[in-house]
N, C-alpha and C positions, 0 to 999 in steps of 0.2 A: 906663455899661452894666453889666449883671449878668454875673456869671460864666457862660460857656456850659455846658449840660449835654449829654452825649453818650451814646447808646446805639445798639446794633445791633439790627435787626429784619428779619424775612423777611416777604416778601408771598407768600400761597398757599404754605405750607410743603408741597410735594409733590416729585415727582421732578425737575421742571424749575423749581423756585422761584428767585427772586432775592433777594439779600441787600443791605440799604441801611444805611448808618451815618446815624444823625439826630443832628444838632447843633442844639439849641434855645437861644436867647438873646433877651433884651429889650433895647430901645434905650437906656433910662435908668430912674432910680428912680421908682417910683410910676406908670410908664406901662404902659397895657394892651397896648401893641403888642409882639407877640413875632415873632421871626425863626427859621424852621426851615430848616435846609440838609439835603438828602437827597444822600448820596454811595453810588453803586452799587459795592458791594464783592463782587459775586458771584464775580468772577475770583479774587480773593484768597482767598475761602473755599475755592473749589475747589483752589487750589494747597495750602492748608493740609491739606484732606482728603486729597490725593493724598500729601502729605508724611507724613501720619500712618499711611496705608495702606502706604505704601513702608517705612516704619519698622517696621510690624508684620510685613511680609514679611521684611524684613532680620532682625529678631530671630527670627522663626521658623526661618530658614535657618542662623542662627547657632547656635541650640539643638538643630537636627536632628542627633542622633548618626550618622546615615548620610551626612552630608555634611561635607566639608572646606571650610571658608569662612573668608574673611578680607577686610579692607578695606585698600586702598592708597592713598596720596596720588597726585596726578597724576605725581609724579615717581618713583613705585614704591616709596616707603618704607612699611613696614608700619605701620598704625595700630591695627587690631584683628584678632583671630584666635580662632577657637573651640576649645574643648577636644579636638574630634575631630581637628582638624589637628594640634594639638600632641601628641596621643597618638600619632599615626601615625609621628612622628620622635622621640618621647620626649624633647621639648624643653619649655622653659618660655617664658612670654611675654618674659622678660627676654632670651632667646635670639634673639628674632625682631623684636620691636618696635623701630621706629626703624632698622631695616636695610632695604636694598633687597631687593625680593623675590627677584632672581636670585641673591642671596648667601646665601639661607637654606639649612638643611640638606636642603630637599626636593629640590634640584636637584645633579646631578652637574656637576662642574667644565666638562665638554665642552658642556653644554646651556645654560650661563648667557647666553652672547652672544645665542642665540636668543630666550630668554625675555625678555631686556631689550629686544630688538627688538619683541616683541609687546606688551609693556608700553607702549613709545613710541607705538606704532600705536593702541593703546586710549586713551591719553591724548589723541590726536587725534580720537577719536570713533568708532572702529571696535570691532566685537565680534570677538574672536579665540577660537577653540578650541585646545585643547592636548591632547596624550597624552604620558604620559612613563612609563618604567620606573624603578622605585625599589626600593632594597634596604633592608629595615628593619634595625634595630639587631641583631636575632637572625639576620641573614643571609638572610631570606626575600625572594624577588624578587617584586615586587608591580607591578600597572599601575593607573595612574589617568588618567581623562579629565576635562576640565573646560573652563570657559569664563571668560573675562575680559570684563566689561562695564562701559561707562562710566556714571557717575552724573552728571548735568547739573544745574546751578543754574538760576535763573530766566531768566538771559540766555542759556542754551544752552551755557555753557562747562562743561568737565569739572572737577568738584570732588573726585571721588575714583573709585576703580576697585574693583569688587566681584568677587571671585574666589570660585568654587565648583568643587568636584571631587567625583568619586566613584571608589570602588575597583571596578575591572571585572576583577579578576584571575579570578574564578571563571568569568565570561562568556567570557573569552579561552580559558580552558582547555577549556570546554565547546565552544567554537567549533572549537578545534583538534582535540579528540577526534571532533567530528562530521565534520570534514573528512578526518581519518585514516580513520574508519569508512567513509565514502563512498568514498574512494580505495581502501580494502581491498575493499569490495563490488564495485567496478568491476573490480579486479584478479581477484577470484574470479570474476566473471561471464565475463571474457575467458578465464581458464583452463578454466572449465566448458564454455564454447563449443568452445574448442580440444580438450579432451578428448572433447567430443561428436562433433566432426569426425573425430578420429582413430579413435574407436569405430565411427563409421559406416563409414569407409573399410576398417578392419579387417574388420567384419562383411561388408562387400560383397565384400572379398577371400575371406573364409572361404566366403561363398555360392557363390562361383564354384568355388572350389577343392574343396569337399565335394560340391556339388550334382552335378558331372559324374560322378566316380566312382560316388556313390550311385545316380544314375539308372542307371549300367550295371550295378550289382550288382542292383537291383530288376528290370531287364530280363532279365538272365541267369536270376534266381531264377524269373521267370514262364516263360521258355524251358524250363527244366528240369522245371517242373511240367507243362508241356504235353507234354513228350516222353515222360514216364514214366507209365504207366497204373497204375491200382490203387491201394491205400493203403499202399504200402511206406514204409519208413523214409526213402528218398531224398526222395520226394514230400512227406512231412511236414516234412522239414528245409527243402526249397525253400520251402514256405509259411511256416515261421518266419522265413527270411531275408528273404522278400518283405515280410512284416508289420513286422518290425523296421526295415526299410530306408524303409518308407512312414512309420513313427512317427518316424524321424530326420528325414526330409524334411519333415513336418509341424512338428517342433520348430524346424528351422532357419528355415523360413518365418515362424513366430511370433516368433522372436527378432528376425529381420530387420525384420518389420513394426513390433514394438514400438520397435526402434532408430529407425526412419525416423519414426515418429509423435512420439516424444519429442524428436528433433532438428528437427521441422518439415520433414522432407524427404519425406514422403508428402503429396501435395497431393491433399486432398479438396475437389472442387468440387461444391458443393450445388446441385441443381436439383429440379424436381418428379418424384418417383418414384412409382410405384404400390406402395405398401407391401404391399397384399394379394396382388398378382400375384408380387412377389418372395419373399414367404413361402410361397406354393404351390410356386413353382418350386424353392426350397431344400428344402422337405419332400419333394418327389418325389425329389431327389438322394439324401435320407437314408432313403428308404423301404425299400430293401433292407437297410441296416443294421439298422434298427429291427425288420424282420421276422425278420432271423436271431437277434436277441435276444429273440424272442418278445413284442415290445411293439406295442401299437396306437399308431400315429401319427396324430393327428386335427388337422385345419385348421378353424378357425372365423375366417374372414376377412371382415369387414365392409369396405366400400370406405374406404380412408384414404390420402389422398395426403400424402406426406410430403416435406419439403425436406431432401434428403439426397444424398450422393454414392454411386453405385451400387455401386462397389466397396467403400466403407466399410460399407454396409448389408450386403453379401454377407459381409464379416468378421464383423460381429454376428451375423447369422442363423446362419451356419455354426458358430461357437464356441458360441453358445448351445444349438443343436440337438446338436451334437457331445457337449457336456457332459451335456445331459439324458439322452440315450441311454446314455452311457458309466456314469452313476451310478444308472440305474434298472434294477433286476434283474426286475422284473414290473410289469405294470399298463399305464399310459398315459402318453404325452407329447402335450401339447396345445399347438398354436400359435395365438394369437389377434391379431387386428389391429382396431382400432377408433379412432374419434376422440373426444377428451375434452378439455373446457376449452381448445380451440384447439391441441390437439397431436395428433400421429399416435402411437398406442401400439402397441408390439409386445410381447406377453407369452407367454413359453414357461413352462409349468407341467408338472412331472413328479410321478410317485408313487415317487420313489427314496428314496435313504438319507437325505436332508436333512443337516442339520448343526445344531450348537449355535448360535443367534441370535448369541450374545456374539462369535463369531469370523467371522460371515458377512461383515462389511464388509471385513475383511482379504483377502477372496478377490480383490479388484480389485487388490491389489498383486503385483507381479512374483514369481513363484516361491513363491506361497502355495497351499496347499490346505486342504480341511476337514481331512483327516488327513495328518500329515506324519512324517517320520522314515523310518527303514529298514524299519519294520514296517507301513507304510501298505499298504493293500489295492489301491488302484487306482494305474496308471501314469500318469505325466504330468509335465510341468514346472511347471505352475501359472502359465504365461504367457498362456493364451488369454483369460481374463477381463481381465487387465491390458491386452491389446491391444483387448479389446472395449470396456473403459471409455475408453480414449484416443480410439478412433475415434469413439465415441458423442459425447464431449465436443467433439471437433474439428468435429462436424457441427451443434453447438449444442444437442445433447440431454443427457440424464442416463439413469443407470440404477442401479436398486436391487434388493434381493433380499428376499424374506419366506421363511422357512424354518423347520422344527422337526426335530430329530434324529428320524428313522425315519418322518417324516410327509412328505417331499418338499420341493420348492423350487419358487418361482415368481419368475422374473427379468422385470422390466419395464423396457423401454427406452422413453423419451419423446424424440420428435423434434419440430422445428417442423413444423406442418401446412403444407401447400404452400397458397398462396393462390389458386391455380386448379387445375382438375381435372388430375390427373397423367395423363400418357399411359400408356396400358395396355401392359404388357410384351409385345413381339412374340413372345416365347416361350411366352406363355400365352393362345392363342386362345379356350380354354374358360373363361375367367375369370368367375366367379358374382358377381352383385351382391348376393346374399342373405347373411345372416349364419349359414345353417345349417352345421352341422359335416359335414365331408368326412373320411372315413377313407381314409388313403393307404398304410397300412402295417399289419402285424399279422394 
């Protein structure tokens, strides 16, 4: 027989190809008969390929500067270690190779028995995770987390243990800072809520304690004015007392309303409201004040149903109209209502003093006015617009202002439009459906 020749070949070299080993031999000298033996070695090739791929991954992790990696024998003895792991403890390979994993400088004495137990379990085929605190040679406390995984041979036996770990010190610190920040925020929230409750309680007590004597002062001032005829000094002083008392009462109401709105203690229950009817009603209430100031008060009210709270809407209308009349020395105050883009719109325009547009938005902050300081010309606390904004927002709306110094101001409040026709105000039987202008004062 001639010497057999051997070669490996693949059939249909594609994703699912199979590999065969070909052995060719002849039965004797000068004979034409050949014997060919094919052996399927596909599984062997697959294992070789997986072994090469595993080796590439292993080398990639050993060379990764961000991973602490090493290889142990099944009994836990160090066989290989990468430079990153050595640099972490400032050790050399001679310091760790050939030693049990749990006796290397990565572990404190009190942790070594637990590490040994984990290694023994991995040697039996389990995957084990670990997290450990470590102090570097320069005294810095670090935290690492990692995994021990078994590497098996062809028969399924564990032939080595692969260990990888990462430093998660910064992640831990960020997590602690985030937790502390959340705890501080929660504490601050509770403190703010408690302060708000205390403020509301104090204001409620103030309201009762101040309102009662103040009402008496206003009542006596009115009585004195009614008793005294003519324009003498006593009647004049009585009028001053009454005006000052009413201004104090208005301020008290505004502060209390703002406090309740901010604390969520003023319940605004929205329902379909006839915005045009409400605007006409409030305009009639201010007609005498506008007339005394020599102003024309006009209402141009198109039918507009708003989804709002009646009391909240009264706050908005009264504050905006009061401000418009206060800051207009001559000319006109116009009240308009209409629907636009699915919203009910209330607009109050005046020909008053106006203000610098750059400071206009700050008017909606508590205790802010267009002119401030001891030399300001107009009296007031600057609370009204803050209350107006809070009430509008709690009804699901918004408010803005357009103004120019010396050219007047236009305040526009937008509220959700009612889905169905609002019920007409029972106090406004003469409500008009047209949008023509009605003059109610001046």
